[in-house]
N, C-alpha and C positions, 0 to 999 in steps of 0.2 A: 746353696748359700755361697756367695762369692768369697774369695780369699780375704779381702779387706773386712767384710762383714763378720766372718768367723773370727778374725783377729780382734776386731773392734768389740764384738760381744764379749770375748775373753777378757780384753783390757777393762771394759766397763764393769764386768762381773767382779774382777779382781779388785778394782778400785772400790766398788760398793761394799764388798766383803771386808776390805781393809778398813773402811770407814766405820762399818758396823762393829768390827772387833775392837777398833780403837775406842769407840764410844762406850762399849761394854767395859773395857778395861778402865776407862776413866771413871765410870760409875762405881765399879768395884773399889777403885782406889779412894773415891770420895767417901764411900761407906766405911772403909777401913780407917781412913785418916781423919775424916771429918772435914776435909778440904773440898770445896766446890769449884775448884779452878781447873778441872780437866777440860782439855780441848777436844772437840770432835775429830780433829785431824791427828790426834795422838802425837806421834813423833815428828809431825810435819814441820815443826819449828826449826828443824835442822836441815830442811829440804831446800832452802833458798827462798821460801815464801812464808816467813814467820807470821803466825797468827791467823793464817787463812782458815776460815771456817765455812761450813755449808749453811750459812744463814742469809736471810733476805737482806738486800741492799737497802740502806736508809735513803730517804729523800725521794723526790719525784723522778720519774723516768719517762722515756718516750720510745717510739717504735725503733729508732736507731739503736738504743741500748739493748732492746730485746733481740734485734737482729745480730748485734755484735756478740752477745752471749750465746745465742742459739747456734750461730755458725762457728764460734770459736771453740765450743765444747767438742764437736766431732773433729775439728781441726787439730786441737791438742791431743785428742784420743789417737788420731792417726800418727802424730809425732811419737807417742808412747809406743805404739805398735812398731814403728821404725826403730825406736831406741832399743826395744827388746831384741829386734833382729841384730842390731849392732852389738849388743852384749853377747849374743850367741856366736857371732861371726867375726867380730873384731879381734885383731891381734896386737896392735900397737897400744901402748899404755895411754898416750894422750887421746887417742880415738875412743877408747873404752871410757875414759874419764869424762869426755864430752858427752857421750851417750847417757852416762849415769846422771850428769848434771841436768841435761834436758829433761829426763824422766822425773827427776826429783823436783824440778821447778814447776813443771806443767801439771803434775798430778794434783797438787793442792789448788792450783788455779781452776782446774776442772770442777772440783768440789765447790769452790767459791762461786763460780758462775752458775752451777746447778742450783745452789741455794738461792741466788737471785731469781732465776727462772721460776723456781717453785713459788717464791714469794710474789712474783708478778702474775701467777696463774698460768704459766706457760709450761711446756713439756721440758723437764730438766734434762732429757736425753739429747736435746738440740734438734736442729732441722733435719738431720739425716736419719733419725730414729725410725726404723721400719719402712722407710721409703725406698723400695728397691729401684724405682726408676728416677730417683731424685737427681736433679742436675746439680752437681757440686761445683759448677763453674763460678758461682758467685763467691765461693770460698777459695780465694787465690792460693795457688801453690799446692792444692790437694792432689795427691797421686791417685791415679786410677787403679782399679783392680789389676789390670795388666801390668802397670808399672811395678806394683808391689810383688806380683808373681815373678816378674823379671828380676827384681832385686833379690828376692828370696832364692832364686836359682843361680845367682851370680857366683862364679868360683871365688873361693876365699881370697885368692891373690888379687882379685879385682874389686872385691866387695867394698872396701873402704872408700875408694875413689868414687864409685857409683853412688854409694850412700851419701857421701858429702855433697855431691852435685845435686842430688834430689832434696836433701835437707836444706841446702841453701835456698832452693826455689820455694820450699815449704815455708821457711822462715820469712822470706821476702813477701809471701802472701799474707802471713800473719801481721807483718809490719804494716802493709797496706790496709788491711782490715782495721787495724788499730788506729791508723791515721784517719780513716773514715769516721770511727767512733769519736775521736777528738773533735772533728769538724761538725758532726751531725748529732752526736749524743748529748744527753742532758744530765744523766746521773753522775754524781761526783765520784762514787766508788768505781763505776764502770770506766770512767775516763782516767782515773788513777791507775787502774789495771792496764788500760791501753797504753799509757805512757811507760809503764814498767815493761810491757812486752816490747815496745819499740826500742827501749834502751838495752834490755838484756839480749834480745834476738839480733839486733844490729851488731852488738859486740860479738855474738856467737857466729854471725855471718862472716865477720872479719877473721875470726879464728879459723873457721872452716876454709875460707879462701886461702889463708896462709898455709894450712895443712895440705891443701891441694897443690899449691905452688911448690911446697917443699918436697 
């Protein structure tokens, strides 16, 4: 199994377990308090995507909406893998804070898109699930296994600069994918998420470029 797939399986497993534990916690709380307002994402309301739940999208959808969610799920999962690397290797306060923000924002978005895919009768794991020979070229900005191996082996003194360069490219790919969704998609919820990704990741690109320049 390649480096990215090992990391991706780990990230996916962690996310699924987190969702399951959160859901169980909400059920317990509901039984104890009589309140039925528990969110499947548990504490995700503080993660930067309030109210994101793994539930089907409402309204009609088309193939572009499916492609957007199917490709953005593994794209976001790779960003979380990279964020975890940054949390292990980063030394500067601003850099670590950025990695935490990226992870916190994208994890609930993964759950949201997986809910849509399930509701649409598609594979919630996205297009990269189990496809060892899958060409990830359509998912702009995706790092190859070799890229991630090189990043993981980068000396700590050079790690932050290399990570920022890669994550800028990764974010630019997500922004482009989101623009395609706005042009070709039809589902209102998917297009709303696409606009949010464009806004948030464009701002993060500017932050990372400033960090590199500084």
